[in-house]
C-alpha positions in Angstrom: -106.8 2.4 -73.5 -107.8 0.1 -71.0 -106.5 -3.0 -73.8 -103.5 -1.3 -74.6 -102.3 -1.1 -71.1 -103.8 -4.7 -70.7 -100.8 -5.4 -73.6 -98.2 -3.4 -71.8 -98.2 -5.3 -69.0 -98.9 -8.4 -70.5 -95.9 -8.2 -72.3 -93.2 -6.4 -70.0 -94.6 -9.4 -67.3 -94.4 -12.1 -70.0 -94.5 -12.1 -73.2 -92.0 -10.1 -74.0 -89.9 -10.1 -70.2 -87.1 -8.2 -70.4 -85.0 -10.5 -68.7 -86.3 -14.7 -69.6 -87.6 -13.4 -73.0 -85.1 -11.2 -74.0 -82.4 -12.0 -71.9 -81.5 -8.7 -70.7 -80.3 -7.4 -67.7 -78.0 -10.2 -66.7 -75.3 -8.9 -64.5 -77.2 -7.7 -62.2 -79.0 -10.3 -61.2 -76.5 -12.6 -60.9 -74.6 -10.0 -58.8 -77.1 -8.8 -56.6 -79.5 -11.8 -56.0 -77.8 -13.8 -52.8 -79.9 -11.6 -50.6 -83.7 -10.2 -51.1 -82.8 -7.2 -49.7 -80.4 -6.4 -52.2 -82.4 -7.4 -54.6 -85.6 -5.5 -53.3 -83.5 -2.3 -53.7 -81.5 -3.1 -57.1 -85.2 -3.4 -58.3 -86.9 -0.7 -57.0 -84.0 1.7 -58.7 -84.6 -0.1 -61.5 -88.1 0.5 -61.5 -87.3 4.6 -61.0 -85.1 4.9 -64.0 -86.6 2.7 -66.7 -90.3 4.0 -65.8 -89.6 7.8 -65.2 -86.6 7.7 -68.1 -88.9 7.0 -70.7 -91.8 9.2 -69.5 -88.9 12.0 -69.8 -87.8 10.6 -73.4 -91.2 10.6 -74.5 -91.8 14.5 -73.5 -88.6 15.3 -75.3 -88.7 12.6 -77.9 -89.7 15.3 -80.7 -86.7 17.9 -79.0 -84.1 15.2 -79.4 -82.1 15.5 -82.8 -82.2 12.2 -84.2 -77.6 12.6 -84.6 -77.7 12.7 -80.9 -80.8 10.7 -80.3 -78.7 7.8 -77.9 -76.2 10.9 -76.4 -79.2 12.6 -74.8 -81.2 8.9 -73.7 -77.8 8.1 -71.7 -77.8 11.6 -70.0 -81.4 11.0 -69.7 -81.2 7.7 -67.6 -77.9 8.7 -65.8 -79.3 11.7 -64.1 -82.1 9.2 -62.8 -79.5 6.5 -61.4 -77.6 9.6 -59.9 -80.5 10.6 -58.0 -81.4 7.0 -57.1 -77.7 6.4 -55.8 -77.7 9.7 -53.9 -80.5 8.5 -52.1 -79.4 5.6 -50.9 -76.2 6.5 -49.8 -79.0 8.9 -48.0 -81.0 6.5 -46.4 -80.3 2.9 -47.0 -76.1 3.6 -46.3 -75.1 -0.1 -45.7 -77.1 -1.5 -48.8 -75.5 1.1 -50.9 -72.0 -0.2 -49.8 -73.4 -3.7 -50.7 -74.7 -3.1 -53.8 -71.5 -1.3 -54.6 -70.9 0.1 -58.2 -73.8 -1.9 -59.0 -76.1 1.0 -58.6 -74.1 3.0 -61.0 -74.5 0.1 -63.5 -77.9 0.8 -63.6 -77.2 3.3 -66.4 -76.0 0.4 -68.6 -78.3 -1.9 -68.2 -79.8 -2.9 -71.5 -83.5 -3.4 -70.4 -83.2 0.9 -69.7 -81.8 1.7 -73.5 -83.8 -1.0 -75.1 -87.1 0.6 -73.5 -86.2 4.0 -74.6 -85.2 3.1 -78.2 -88.2 0.5 -79.0 -90.6 2.1 -77.4 -90.4 5.8 -75.4 -88.3 7.5 -78.6 -91.5 6.7 -80.5 -94.5 6.8 -78.4 -96.8 9.4 -76.4 -95.9 10.0 -72.3 -98.5 7.8 -70.4 -98.0 4.5 -72.5 -94.0 5.0 -72.4 -94.4 5.6 -68.4 -96.8 2.3 -68.3 -94.2 0.5 -70.5 -91.0 1.2 -67.8 -93.3 0.4 -65.3 -94.5 -3.3 -67.4 -90.3 -3.8 -67.8 -89.2 -2.9 -64.4 -92.2 -4.9 -62.6 -91.2 -7.7 -65.4 -87.6 -7.6 -64.4 -88.9 -7.2 -60.6 -90.1 -10.6 -60.0 -87.7 -13.0 -61.4 -84.9 -11.1 -60.0 -86.8 -11.8 -56.3 -87.8 -15.0 -57.2 -84.6 -16.2 -57.8 -83.3 -14.1 -54.5 -85.6 -15.7 -52.6 -84.3 -19.0 -53.2 -80.9 -18.6 -53.2 -81.1 -17.0 -50.3 -83.4 -19.2 -48.6 -80.5 -22.3 -49.4 -77.6 -20.5 -49.2 -77.8 -18.3 -45.9 -81.5 -20.2 -44.6 -82.4 -16.7 -44.0 -85.3 -14.6 -46.2 -84.7 -10.8 -45.3 -82.1 -11.3 -42.6 -84.7 -13.0 -40.9 -83.8 -17.3 -39.6 -86.2 -19.8 -41.7 -84.2 -22.8 -41.4 -83.6 -24.6 -38.5 -80.4 -24.8 -36.7 -79.7 -28.4 -38.3 -79.4 -27.0 -41.5 -76.5 -26.8 -43.9 -75.8 -23.8 -45.8 -75.9 -24.5 -49.9 -72.4 -22.4 -50.5 -72.7 -22.6 -54.0 -76.4 -20.2 -54.4 -74.5 -17.6 -53.2 -71.7 -17.5 -55.5 -72.3 -16.7 -59.3 -72.6 -20.0 -60.3 -75.8 -20.7 -58.1 -77.5 -17.3 -59.6 -76.8 -19.0 -63.1 -77.8 -22.2 -61.9 -81.1 -20.6 -60.8 -81.4 -18.2 -63.6 -81.3 -21.0 -66.1 -84.2 -23.3 -64.1 -86.7 -20.1 -63.9 -86.5 -19.4 -67.7 -86.9 -23.1 -68.2 -90.4 -23.3 -66.4 -91.5 -20.5 -68.2 -90.1 -20.7 -71.4 -90.9 -25.0 -71.1 -93.8 -25.3 -69.0 -95.5 -22.0 -68.4 -95.9 -20.8 -71.6 -95.9 -24.5 -73.6 -99.2 -25.2 -71.6 -101.2 -21.7 -72.2 -99.5 -21.7 -76.1 -97.6 -19.5 -76.3 -93.8 -20.8 -76.2 
């Protein structure tokens, strides 16, 4: 079991990372990574949804008729997204407004449906939950890494706190979609072209 858990986390974080290996979840990568605070809230929401939807789908996998499988999965995922949306509106209203429709669009995030179809529908609940957590963490550290660089260069701040000196000139490109594309491409190149190659996993 320990070896299986290690493999699930290694795959989710590195070898089968949903962002830089599977190239999934790109819309949110481009849309919300201009500030670390917004990114942290988004990744926490997605991690919650993917982990608990995996768990629920795994529990119900033998009861869900195959002909309505994907509709049932979508309903389960949407239910958890609604919980996230309600909690954000109740406790983090300002961030909820800034994220706008992107919280609701977690429903359409390919990472969640992908893990449900690839793993949860055919595996027991606990491994499915761990697989969801691993995929969520793999998504999280990529987005947070990109958000740190974008906010630092684009606004001169981290978590809204001024880091750069008064003479710092903000890189406007970094807070635009083009900056997100650039940072994502750079991250993929570093991970696949440098890190994995050095480890012999490219």
